[in-house]
C-alpha positions as CSV (number, residue, x, y, z in Angstrom):
1,M,33.4,63.9,-4.9
2,T,32.8,62.8,-8.7
3,A,29.1,62.0,-10.1
4,A,30.3,58.4,-10.7
5,R,31.2,58.1,-6.9
6,R,27.7,59.7,-6.0
7,R,26.0,56.9,-7.9
8,L,24.5,54.1,-6.0
9,P,26.3,50.8,-6.7
10,L,24.1,48.7,-9.1
11,V,24.6,45.2,-7.8
12,P,23.8,46.0,-4.1
13,T,21.1,48.1,-4.7
14,L,19.5,45.8,-6.9
15,M,19.8,42.8,-4.8
16,T,18.7,45.0,-1.6
17,L,15.4,46.1,-3.6
18,V,14.8,42.5,-4.8
19,I,15.1,41.1,-1.1
20,A,13.1,43.8,0.0
21,V,10.2,43.6,-2.0
22,T,10.2,39.9,-1.9
23,C,9.9,40.1,1.9
24,L,7.4,42.6,1.3
25,A,5.3,40.4,-0.9
26,L,5.4,37.3,1.3
27,G,4.1,39.2,4.3
28,V,1.2,40.5,2.1
29,W,0.6,36.9,0.8
30,Q,0.6,35.7,4.7
31,L,-2.1,38.5,5.4
32,Q,-4.2,37.2,2.7
33,R,-3.6,33.6,4.0
34,R,-4.8,34.8,7.3
35,E,-8.2,36.0,5.8
36,W,-8.6,32.7,4.1
37,K,-7.6,30.7,7.3
38,H,-10.5,32.7,9.5
39,D,-13.0,32.1,6.8
40,L,-12.1,28.2,6.8
41,I,-12.2,28.3,10.7
42,A,-15.6,30.1,10.5
43,R,-17.2,27.7,7.9
44,A,-15.6,24.8,9.8
45,G,-17.5,25.9,13.1
46,T,-20.8,25.4,11.3
47,A,-20.0,22.2,9.6
48,V,-20.8,19.9,12.7
49,S,-24.3,21.2,12.8
50,Q,-24.9,20.5,9.2
51,P,-26.7,16.9,8.4
52,L,-25.1,13.5,8.3
53,L,-22.9,13.4,4.9
54,E,-24.5,11.4,2.2
55,P,-22.4,9.4,-0.5
56,R,-22.5,12.4,-2.9
57,D,-21.2,14.8,-0.4
58,Y,-18.1,12.4,-0.6
59,Y,-18.1,12.3,-4.3
60,R,-18.3,16.3,-4.6
61,A,-15.4,16.5,-2.1
62,M,-13.5,14.0,-4.3
63,I,-13.6,16.3,-7.3
64,G,-13.4,19.3,-5.6
65,E,-16.7,20.9,-5.6
66,A,-17.1,20.9,-1.9
67,S,-15.7,20.4,1.3
68,V,-16.7,17.7,4.1
69,Q,-14.1,19.1,6.8
70,Y,-15.5,18.4,10.2
71,R,-18.9,17.4,8.8
72,R,-20.7,14.3,10.9
73,A,-20.7,11.3,9.2
74,E,-21.9,7.6,10.0
75,L,-20.1,4.5,8.6
76,P,-20.9,1.1,8.9
77,C,-17.8,-1.1,9.7
78,S,-17.6,-4.6,9.8
79,P,-14.1,-6.1,8.5
80,G,-14.1,-8.6,11.7
81,T,-10.6,-9.1,13.3
82,V,-7.9,-7.3,11.3
83,L,-4.7,-5.7,11.8
84,P,-4.7,-1.8,11.8
85,Y,-4.2,0.1,8.8
86,D,-2.0,2.5,10.4
87,L,-0.8,4.3,13.6
88,R,-1.0,8.0,14.1
89,G,0.1,9.9,16.8
90,G,-2.9,11.5,18.8
91,A,-4.4,12.1,21.9
92,N,-7.4,10.6,24.0
93,R,-10.3,12.5,25.3
94,A,-8.1,13.4,28.5
95,G,-5.3,14.9,26.2
96,Q,-2.9,12.1,26.7
97,S,-0.5,11.9,24.0
98,G,-0.3,8.4,22.2
99,F,-1.7,6.6,19.1
100,L,-4.8,6.5,17.0
101,V,-5.7,2.9,15.6
102,L,-6.7,3.3,12.3
103,V,-8.9,0.8,10.5
104,S,-10.0,0.4,6.9
105,C,-14.0,-0.9,6.9
106,R,-13.7,-2.4,3.4
107,P,-14.0,-5.9,3.6
108,N,-11.6,-6.7,0.5
109,R,-7.5,-5.8,0.4
110,K,-8.5,-2.8,-1.9
111,P,-7.1,0.8,-0.6
112,P,-9.5,2.3,1.3
113,D,-11.0,5.6,0.6
114,I,-11.8,6.1,3.9
115,V,-10.7,4.9,7.2
116,A,-11.8,4.9,10.8
117,V,-10.1,5.7,14.1
118,A,-10.9,2.3,15.8
119,G,-9.5,4.2,19.3
120,W,-6.5,5.6,21.1
121,T,-3.7,3.5,22.7
122,A,-0.7,4.3,24.5
123,R,1.2,1.4,23.1
124,P,3.4,1.9,20.0
125,D,3.3,-1.7,19.0
126,A,-0.4,-1.5,18.6
127,A,0.1,-1.8,14.8
128,A,0.8,-5.5,15.3
129,L,-2.1,-6.4,17.5
130,P,-5.4,-7.4,15.9
131,V,-8.6,-5.4,16.6
132,T,-12.0,-6.9,16.2
133,V,-14.5,-4.1,14.8
134,D,-18.1,-4.8,13.8
135,T,-19.9,-1.5,14.7
136,V,-21.3,1.6,12.9
137,F,-19.2,4.4,13.6
138,R,-20.6,8.0,14.2
139,G,-18.2,10.8,14.2
140,I,-16.1,13.8,12.4
141,I,-14.7,13.6,9.2
142,I,-11.2,14.8,8.4
143,E,-10.0,15.4,4.6
144,R,-7.2,14.4,3.2
145,P,-5.2,12.9,6.4
146,Y,-2.3,11.7,4.3
147,G,-2.2,15.0,2.5
148,R,-1.6,14.4,-1.3
149,A,0.0,11.1,-1.3
150,K,-1.1,8.6,-3.8
151,A,-3.1,5.1,-3.0
152,R,-3.9,6.9,0.8
153,P,-7.3,7.4,2.2
154,L,-9.0,10.7,1.0
155,F,-11.0,10.7,4.4
156,M,-10.4,9.7,7.8
157,L,-13.5,9.6,10.4
158,I,-12.7,10.2,14.1
159,P,-15.7,8.7,16.0
160,D,-17.6,9.6,19.4
161,T,-16.9,6.1,20.8
162,A,-14.0,3.6,20.4
163,V,-13.5,-0.3,19.8
164,P,-12.5,-2.1,23.4
165,P,-10.2,-1.9,24.8
166,L,-9.2,1.1,22.9
167,Q,-10.2,4.4,24.5
168,P,-12.1,7.2,22.5
169,A,-10.0,9.6,20.6
170,A,-9.9,13.1,21.3
171,Q,-12.7,14.9,18.8
172,P,-11.0,17.7,16.3
173,T,-12.4,21.1,16.4
174,P,-11.8,24.2,14.2
175,D,-9.8,25.7,16.9
176,D,-7.2,23.0,16.4
177,L,-6.2,24.8,13.0
178,P,-3.4,26.6,13.3
179,D,-3.6,30.6,12.8
180,N,0.2,32.0,12.9
181,H,-0.3,33.8,9.5
182,L,-0.2,37.4,11.4
183,S,3.1,36.6,13.1
184,Y,4.5,35.5,9.6
185,A,3.6,38.7,8.3
186,L,5.1,40.5,10.6
187,Q,8.3,38.8,10.4
188,W,8.5,39.2,6.6
189,F,8.0,42.9,7.0
190,A,10.5,43.1,9.9
191,F,13.1,41.1,7.4
192,A,12.2,44.0,4.6
193,V,12.9,46.8,7.3
194,T,16.1,45.0,8.5
195,V,17.5,44.6,4.6
196,V,17.1,48.5,4.0
197,V,18.5,49.4,7.4
198,I,21.6,47.4,6.9
199,Y,21.8,48.6,3.1
200,G,21.4,52.2,4.2
201,L,24.3,51.7,7.0
202,W,26.4,50.1,4.4
203,L,26.2,53.0,2.3
204,R,27.3,55.6,4.8
205,R,30.1,54.0,6.0
206,R,31.4,53.1,2.3
207,P,34.4,54.8,1.2
208,S,33.9,58.0,-0.5
């Protein structure tokens, strides 16, 4: 066998190294995300015991200085009889799937910074049904219910009660946060090992 034939093939070797290193890096990143998620869940678990939110707390959350996720808040809401701002999938206190009826508490037509869940319903046509709201909601705040979408509310309040005839929605808890990062990390590590093993088998079976 000549020296040229004993050399590892350049392109397949580089491709294997790049794929394996990338998979390992993604696995490490998922482990780092797991630590971050555990810290987030721990902080969220203590949020409900903190004092009610004040206006400055919302401002600090809007500029990224603090988080109000899972904090308790009080929201006066008297828009009168209005159509829902939106319907979102959700569950009631009994765990039954259906729709959360969201309302804007602003008396004008400006896009709201915060919406409240007036209650839960099983009716998919609830977006076309007016709801009368004149109350003070107390409940738990969820940050960025619409993600980074522009002109959408930055906060959503899920109250302890509901506006009749709607039912109270299920209260969110830190346990609702997904924590699949360890399994994702193991999958990436397994991909890296698989790529290397396949490459090794290919080298052994490669013609001399």
